[in-house]
N, C-alpha and C positions, 0 to 999 in steps of 0.2 A: 504494500500499499503506500502511495506516495501523498504526502500532505503538505500544503503551502500554507502557511501562517503569515498573515498580514499584521504588522506590528508596528505602527508609526508612533512617535512620542518619545518622552525622556527615558532614562533608565529605569525608572520604575515601572513605565508602562511596558518596557519591552521584556524586563527580566522574567516575570511570570510565564510568558510565552517561550522563552528560552527553556525554562524548566520543563514546561509540558512538553516542548519539542524533543528535549533529552528523554523524557520518559516514553515518548513515541518511537524515538531511535533505538533504545534499548530493549524495546518490545519487538523490534525486527523491522520497522517502517522507515522509509525515506523521509526526511524532513528538510524542508528549505523555508527560511524566514526572510520576508520582504520588510526591510526596515532601512532606517537612515544611516549614512555612512558612520555616524558616531559610535555605532554599535557592532561594527565588523569584527572587531577583536573579540568581544563579549560572546558573539554567535559562534564564531569559527573555533575558538578555543575549547568549545564544548562539543565539538564535532559535527555541528551543524552547517549546512549550506547556507551562505549569506547571499542576498540579493539586495543591490543598492536601490532603493525607491527614489533616490535624488534628494538633494538638499541636506541640510544639517539642522537638527532639531536644536542643538545648543545655539547656534547662529540665530534661529527664528526667536528662541527665548531672550537672547540679548537684545533682539531688536524691539521686542515686547516688554522690556524691563519695567518701565513705567507703569503700564497696564497691570502687570502681574503683583507688582507691589501695592497698587491701589485696590486690587481684588475685586473690581467691578466686573461682574460675570458677564453682563450684557456687552459692554466693550470689548472684553477679551474675546467672547465669542464672535463678534463682527470682525475683530483683527484675524482671528484664526481663519475666519472663512475667506478672508482676502489671501491670505498665505496659502491655503488649500486650493484656491482657484489657480495660483501661480504653479502648483506642484501636480495639479491634478492629471495633467497629460502626460507628464514623465511617470507618476505612478501607475496609471492605467496601461500604458505601454509597456512598462516592465512587467506588471502583473499579467498582462495577456501573454507574455512570453514564459514566464515561469511557472504559470497555472497550466499550461498545456501539458496533458498526461497526467494530471493530479487526480487522485480519487476524491479530495476533501479539500475544499478550503475553510478556512478557519480564522476567525476575526474577534476582536473585540469592538469596543465603541469607536476607536479611532480609525479602525479599518473596515467598519461595518457597511458603508455605503458602497466603496470600491468592490469590496469582497462580494456583495449581493450582485453588483453589476457585472462582475466577472463569471460569477457563478451562473447567472441567467444566460450571458453570452456563450458560455462553454458547456452547459449542462452539466455542470458538477455539483454536487450536494455541498450545502454551506451550513456551518455551525457557529451559532454566536458562543463566544467564550470570554466572560467579564470577570474582573477582579473587584467589582463593587455592584451592589444590587441596582439593576436598571429596569426590569420588568414591573409593569405597574402593581400595585398593591395598595389596600385601604390601611395597612397596619403601620407604614411609616412613609415620610415623604421620600420623593427622589433625591439621592445623594448629591445632585449638582443643584437642586432647587435653591435659589437664594432666599430662603425663608428664616424666620427668626426662630431661635432655639424653643424649646418647650412642647409639650403635648399638643397635637393639632387634631381637629376632628377628621374622622374616617374620609369623609368626602374630599376635604383639602389634600390630605394625603395621596389620594387617588388622582385628583385633578393635577396635582404638581408632577407627576409623571407624563402625563400627556403634554404639558406645558413645556417641560424641558425637551421632550421629544421633539416637539414642533420648534423650539429654539434652536436645538442643534440642527434639525433638518432644513430649516428655511435658510440658516446661515451658510450651509454646505451645498444647497441645492443647485446653485449656478455653477459650483465646481464640478458637482455630479453630472448635471446636464451637459457641460463642455466635454468632460471625459467620455459619456456615452456618445455624443453626437460625433466628435471628431476622430476620436481613437477606436471606439468599439463599435461605431456605426449602428447604434441603437436608438430606438424612441427615449425621449426623457421618461424618468420615474414619475409616477401620479404626484399631483401638486402637494398632497399631505404627506407623501413618502411612503416608506415601505412597512411602517409598523403594524398597521392593520392586517395586511397580507402575512406578515410574519406570525402574528398572534393567531390567524386561522389555520395555518400550516402546521402549527404545534410541532415544529422540529425541535430537536433536544436544544436546550440552552445549558451551558456549564457556568457555574460561578465557583471562582477559584478562591473561596475563603472558607473559614470554619462556621459550621452550624452552631458551634459554642459561642461565637462572636455575634452572628446574626442568624437566628433560627428560622429556617423556611417559612415565609408567611402561609396562613393556612387557606388563602385564596389563589395561591399559585397552584398550577397544573402539575400532574405528575411527569410532563416531559421537561420539567426545570429542575436541575440537579445542583445542590450545593454540596460539592465534592470534598471540601477541605482544602487548605492552601497548597499552591504550586511553588514549593521552595526550591531554590537552585542551590546545591552544593558547590564548594569550591572546586575548579578544575583539577585534575590530577597534576601533581607536582607542585601546586601552590604551596608556598612557604610564607610565612608572617615575617616582617621585617624585623631583624634581631633587636634593634634599638627600641622598637615597640614593645618587644617581649620583655626586655630588661625593664622599660618603665612600668608595665603593669606589674611585674614581680617586686617592685621597689616600694610598694605601699599598699593601702587599701584599694578596693575597687573604685574606680574613677566613675564620672557621669559622663556619658557621650553627648556632645551637642553638635548638631549638622542639620542642614535644611536642604540636602541632597541636590536636586536640580533647579531649585528655585534661584532666580537670579536676584540681585541685591547692588543697588546703586551705592550703597554706604557700607562697604565691606569692613573698612577700618573701625567705623563707629560700632557696627554691631559686634566685630571681635572685642572691642574695648568694654561694652555692655556685658558680655559673656564673661570676661576675665574678672570685672568688677563683681558679678554674681558669683563666681566660683570663689573669689577671696572672701567674700562676706560671710559665705557659708563654711569656709574652710575645707572645700572639696578639692580633690584632683579632677582634672578634665582631659578628655580626649576630643579634640575638635577636627571635624571634617571639612575640609575647604569647599567641596563641592562646586557647583557652577556659579554660586554666589561669590566666590573668591575669598572667603575669610583669610585675613592675613596671618602671615607666618613670623613676621618680625617681632623681635623682643617679647617672646613668650617666656613667662615664669617657669621654673624649674618643675612645678607641680601640673604643668599643662603640656600635652604632646599634640602635635598636629599631624594628621593623617590626610592621604589622598582618597584613593578607592581600596577599601578593605572589605572582604566578605563579612556581612554581618552575622552570619551563623558561626562565625570563629570569634568575633569581637563581642557581640552583645552579651553573651552569657558571663563575660569577664567584667561586666558594668553593674554599678550600683542602681542606676536609672539611665534612661534615654531621653533626650531633649531633641525634638525633631518637628517637622513642618505637618505631619499627618498625612504624607502620600501613604497610598494603600500598601505599598511594598515595606517600607520602613516600618510603619504601624504594625503590619503582619509579623516582622522579625522581632519587635520589641515584645509583642504578645508570646511569640514562639519561645523566646528566652526566658520568660518567666518573670520579668522585672517591670516596674512601673514605668509609664511613659508620660511625659509632660509635653503636651501638643501646642504647636505655636502655628495655627494654620495661616496659610496665604491665600489659596483660592480653590475653586472646583469642588472636589469631594473630601478635601481635607478637614473642613469644619465637620462635615458628617462623621469622618473618623475621629476626631477629636472629641466630639460629643459621646460618641459610642464607647470610647475608652473610659471617659468619665461615668457614663450610666453603668459600666461593668464594674466600677470601683477600682479599675487598675490604674488610675491616674488623676490628677486634679482636673478641675474645670480648665478647659483649654483657653489660652491666651493669645488671641489674633495678633498677628505680627505688628500690626499698626499700633497696638497698645502694650507691646513689651517694652518693658523698662527694667532697669537694674533691680528696683524694689520688687517687681512682681516676679521676675524671675528667681531671684534669691529666695523669696517667700515660697514659691513653687518647689524649688529644690529642697529647702529645709523642711517643710511639711511632708513631702514625699518620703524622704529619708527617714522621718521620725515616725511614719504611720505603720505600724506592724501590721494591722489589718489589711491595709492596701498590698503590702507586700506579699502577705499570705495568698491573697484573692490572686495576685498577679502569678505567683508560683503555681497554682492550682490550675489556673486557666492555661498555663504554659505546658504543663503535664499533659492536659486533655488535647491540646493542639498537636502536642509531638507524638501522640498515640494515633494520629489520624494518617490516612494513606490518601491524600487529595490527589495526586498524580496518578496513582496505579487506578484509582476510581474513575478519573476522567478519560484515561486510555481505554477501559473497558467500555465506557459509553461510546467512545469515538468508534472503535473497533465493531461495535454492534450497529452503528448507522451504516458503515460500509458494507457489512455483511447483507443488510436488508435494502440496500440501494437497487 
């Protein structure tokens, strides 16, 4: 069986699909991943075939720096729609090439529209595979909905899903129409998009997160599967930097602080804020530079700066983790069984920050625009002194580590191919 995975986005968007692709490969299937050039190394070092969809997600993020920091969802969507239009032709053209001969096309939200178009053009089955909930439900709002926190009526929850679906589709519709007409030689998709047809077809939908973190809603059909997380182990031969190992061994567990692929126009100011909060709480720290470029100069001896390190190795050695609330980083903090302090920027990050707090494994999230030395220091101090929170985090980590999300997802995918 040959599977083509379409995975645009940042590292947190791509890595779950690399993990799933690796599981499929180990089960004897051929796997290619269509992604931006930023992640060629990540994909190939795990033995998967890389296909360049064109462009650089890091460059796009840098260009959108101001909007990402503001966190205005509508403006971000509009800007992303413009960027998608410029890449639509390349992505469709490359996708048409690499999907030839595939038995299955798989994508999450970022690759949903082009994946559906290629599936329709080539007559290849398509599976949605997401790492955050996107199917409408009355039990909670859409993870991308810009709604105030707190319990909402069931009808608003349900409405928020349709609202986000249309916001996404209408911003990407022009790009999708361009790709269909110019590259795929197809008629445009319906004005309201593909969601109604997808719901009626009841093709399997995979969700790569733990049911202990978000239980499957009672109003979802049995074709929707919450499999457990899709975690990626370090590639064979990986060794941690020896100076980092020495740092970790030289004192008590530090606090990890990093904001992943989130860009930052004030890296020096943010680094100084973090250092002050660590000093005020007397904690050691491991800082991740990320795409935001936290600065390495003049760090005190109790703080170590890293670039890219597998969280599956690093996080179990931390006392707590401070991060932006991306789905991937959040999942690894939960897996490690340690508390998370979430400082969301945008997108689904506020949703994960609220969920961490609701589960009792982290304090209330602190949006980036409200992050101060006082608030960060208070969150670190309260988290590290809260024995009940640490116990809840440890128990949840045990449950998550006992799951087999990739194996379950591979099993479902294989059944789809057998029945096509």
